[in-house]
N, C-alpha and C positions, 0 to 999 in steps of 0.2 A: 504493499499500500502505499510506504514512505517513497520507493522508487516512482511509483505510478505518478504521486503526488508532486515530486520533484520534476519529472518529464512534462508535467500537465503546465506546471509553473514556466520551466524552461521554455516551452512549444509556445505559451502565451506571451511571454516577454518577448519573443524572438519573433513573434507574429506582428506585435505592436510595433517593434524597432524596425521591420521592415515595411510597415505601414507609414512610419515616419519618413523612412528613406524615400519612398516614394513621393509622399506629399511634398517633403525637401527639393527632392527632383523636379517635381512639376512646378514649384515656386522659381527655383533657378531656372528652368528653362522659359518660365514668362519673364522673368527677369530680364534674362540674356535677350529675349526676344522684343521687349519693351526697349531695351538698350539699342539694340541693332535699329528699330526704326527711329527711335529718337535722333539717333546718328546722321540718319539719312534725312530727316526734316531738317535738322540743323543746317546739314550741308548745303541742301539745295532750298532752304527759306521759306518763307511764306508764300502761299499761293495767292495768286493775283485777287482772287475772288473776294479774299478778308480786307484786300486793301481798296476795294470800291474804285476799282481803276480798271483801264485795259491793258495794264502791263502784262507781259509774256508769265504765263504760270509756270515757275521753275519745278515745281512739284506736283507729282500727278498722285493722288490717292488710290490705292488697291485695297484687296481682301486683306492684305499683310497688315494694313494700317489698322482695319477693324478689329483684327485679330489680336493687335497689341492694345489696343483701347481695352478691350473686353476686360483684361484681370485688373487692370487700373480702375476702370469706371466700378467694378465690382468691390473692390477693396475701400474705395471711397464711399460707396451708399450702406455698406455693411459698417464702416465706422462711424455713420451719422444715424445708426438705428433703425436702418432698412431689414425687415424681416422677409425674407426669401418664400413665398407660398410654395406649398407643394406642387409636384408637376399636375396635378389633377386640378389645383384650386386655379393655378397660373394659366392652364390651358383653357378651361372655361371662362376665365376673365379676359383672355385674348380674342376668343370667339364673341363674346358678347360686345366688346368695344370695338374690336376693328374687323370681325367676320373672317377672320383668319383661323384654320385649324391647325393646330401644331403635332406633328406625328414625332413621338420621340424616338422611334423605331430606326428613323433615317439618319444618317451621319451628318446630314447639315447643322451646322452650328446657330445659324440663325435664318430669320424670315425677314424680308424686305417690306418696308412701307415706303410708298409713295405718298406723301402727304398732299400731292396737288392731284394726284389721280390714284385713286383707291385699288383699281383694278390692275394696274401695272404692279407685277410681281417681278420683273426681272431685275435682279440685283445690281445696284448702281453703287458707287462710291463716290459720293459726293459731301462735302462738308456745308454745313447750312448757314448762308449768310444771307437774311431777309432784307439787307440793304441793298443787294443785288439781285433781282427776280429773273435769273438766267438758267439756274438748275432746278430739278425736282427738291423737295425739303425732304431729305431722305432719314429714315429712322431703321434701328434694328432690334427684332425682338429675339433676346438671347436664350436660347434652349437649353436646359437644363439648370444654368445660372438663374435663371428665370428672371431678368428684368428688361427693361429698356433703354436704349442708348442711341445718340446721336454718333456721328463718325468725327472725333474730336482730333486736333492734333496734339501729340503728349505735351508740349508745353501748355495748352490750353486748359490742362486739367493738373498738373505736377509743377512744383518749383522745381524745376530740373536745375538750376544752376546749385541749388543744395542738395539734391537728391543724386546729381550724376555731376559734380565739380569738374571731373577730368573733359566731358564733353563738352561743359561750358568753356573751358580753354581751348577745346578743339575748335568751337564756333569762332572763337575770337580771331583764330588763325586760318581758318578757312576762308575760299577766295570770295572775291566781292561782287564779280562780275564776270562774265563770258560771253564768248560770240556765237552766235547764231545766224546763219544764213547771211553773212555779212553784218551784221548788226549786232550792237553790243546790248547783252541782256543783264540789267542790274538785280543783285541778290538780296532781297530783303530779309534781314536777318530777325530773329524772333527775339535776340536780346535788345533791339531797339525798339519793340514795342511800347510805348510809355504807358500805357494802362493794361499791359499784360496782367498785373497782378489782379485787377479788378474784373476782367474780363474772366480770369480764371475761378474767383470767386463766385461770381455770377453763373458760370457754366456747372460748376459743383452745385449751387444751390438747384437750378433748374434740374440737373441730374437727380438729385436726392429727391426734389419735392415732387417731379412726375412719376416717380416710381411709388413713394409712400403714399400719393394720391389714389393713384390706379390700383397698385395691388394689395396696399395696407389698410385702404379706407381711413386715411388721415386727414381727419379735417381741417388742422391747423395747415398742412401740406395743401390744401384745398382753396384754403384763404389766401396763401401766399401767392399762388398760382393766378388767382382772380385780380389780385396786383400787379404780378410781374409776368404772368405767360399768359396772356388772355388770348393770343393767337391759337396757341396750342390748344388750350380747353375749346374754343370755337370749333377748331377743327374737328375735334374727336365729334362733335354734333352735326356739324354741316358736312363735313366730307364723309365719316363713316357711321353717320346715321346712329350715334349712341345716344339714346335717350332714356334709358332704364334710370339715370341718376337726376331725381328730380330737382335736388338743389343747383345740379349742374345744368340742365335744361332750363329752369327758372331764370339762373344768370345768363345764359346765351340769348335766351328769348327777349330779355328785358335790352340787352345791348344792342338787337339787331332787328327787331320786329318792325320796325318804322321804315326799312329799307325792304321793297318787295322782291328783289332778287336774293337777298339773304333770307326772308322769311320762307321764301319758296324752297330753299337748301335746307332749312330746317323742318319743315312740315312734310316734306316729299322725300323719301329715301328712294335714289335708284341703286338696283343691285346690278353686279357685274353679270351682265347676260341673262338677268332674270327680269322679275315682274317689278314694277313701280309699286312703292308701298306709303300710304299715308300713314304718317306718325300720330295715331289717336292720344300717346302720352300726352302730347302738346296741351288739349283741353282739361285734363285734369288738372293739368298744372296753372292755367291761366283762369281758372274759375275760381282760385283762391285769392285772385288779385284784387286789388281798389277799385270802385266801381267807373271811376275815372278812365285808369289804364285799361281795364277791361274793355269800355265803350271805346277807347282809341284802337285795341287791338282788333275788335271787331270792324271796323271801319277800314283797316289794314287787312283784313280777310279778304272782304266784299272788293276791295281793289286789286288784290291779287287774282280772284277768281275772275274777275273780268278781264285782266292782263293775260291768263291762260288761255281763255276763249278767244281772245282778239290773237293770239299767238297762234293757235290751233287753227283758225280760220286762214290765217298768213302763210300757212304751211311750214312754220317755223319751230313747231312742237316737238321736242325730244321725247315726249310721251305718246305713245299711239292713242287714237281716238275713245275707244271702248275703255282703256284703263283710265284715261282723262276723266271722261264722264262718271266713271264710279269713285276715283277722287273727288271730283268736285261736288258729287251728291253726298258723298260721306263727310266732307268739310261743312257743306250747308247743313246737313243733319246735326254734326255735333255741336257746331255753332250755335244752332237754334236752342238746343239744350245748354250751352253753357252760357249763354249772354240772354237770357230771358226777355231783357229790354230791346234786343235786337232780332226777336224772334222770327218777325217776318221780312226782312231783308235778304235772306240768303238766297232761299230758292227760287224767287222769282228771277234771279238772275241765270238761272239755268232755264225757267219756262219760258223766256224771252226767243230761245232759239229752238226750232223746232226739233232738230236732229238730237238735243239733248233729251227734250221729253219724251221722243220716239225711244233711244237707246235705254232711258231708264226704267220705263214701262215694258220693254222688251224683255229686261232683264229681271223683270218682275220684284223690283225695288232691291235687288240683290238679297232675296230671303230675308228681308228685314220689314215687319210689319209696321212696326212704329216709325221707321223711315217713310213708308208709303203715308201714314196717317198724317204725318207732320208736313210731307209733301202736299197732300192735298188741303189742308190745311192754310199753308202758307204761299203757294205758287202762285197767287194772283196779288200778293201783298198784303198788308193790313196795318191797324197802328195799335189795337188793344186787344187781349184777352184777359178771362180771368185769372187773379194773382198777380197781373203786370201794374206798375204804377201808372196812375191815371195822369 
């Protein structure tokens, strides 16, 4: 028994030692890769896009750059309190928010998100610079590590001068310019970026708060994003159709509903190669608004319906007629129920055009008896019904 016990302890210690060796080796491999990519970035300088100029881009980002970012970004968010969800929970949240399915059995390390075109799944390697609208805004869902990140340059995330002093010295001595096609090309150094520290701090806050909000349901992070990263939050709703978070939807609606084009993006989800969908979640949110704002919202809905009808008549609609008729009739129905003071305002917009009347009746009011009732009550307009203010 003593021999067995000693052997068991030895085997356990040996196994633990092997695990630590593997862990250390992985850490060293990541560190070595980060150092290699950092050296290349320091040598080639800042890409033209971040300078908001037409200068030649002296460094082309690739998959090696995002793979160097992954361990750096993960270390940062973990140090700031991010709790990675299980693969199952992460996969479900990604499906809900971005309508993307993660297959953990595949060898791919990440999924690509194009925030300009949600249907584009071809991986691209762009750093995001919203001051220059020339490239897709690119994000990466990191599998197994279970977080989301942009493609950053390493100096945008870590203080490389302190972390890698030898490389900082290397940068000082590396070439300042070179010739290309008979033209002199200046290399803009990371060391010369006057606000690099502030950029780095902002990047870290964005990285941490996006992940804590999306995957940890952190309310403080949501509040921070509302003040500092509105574009990202709005894109979740307007581009990807994420309407399950009522607080987010309420925020995005109030920021955008007065603009008809933006209101349409929120109200109607365009799926990739599939059917268009009315986001009925909107009506539950606006029903709780103050009377004046709800009234203003109702006016904008009426204007949007008229604009969509006009666009279809001009042959410019991105939605086929049967789908549009269904979406508009459901919009009119839900708004009639949401804002009782505007009960008679919506179905008359559709009743003015014979083909909408025919389509709605042909489809048997989309098997909704109450829609039929409201249609019959309101299709010719009116001013008052029981329970409304006189």
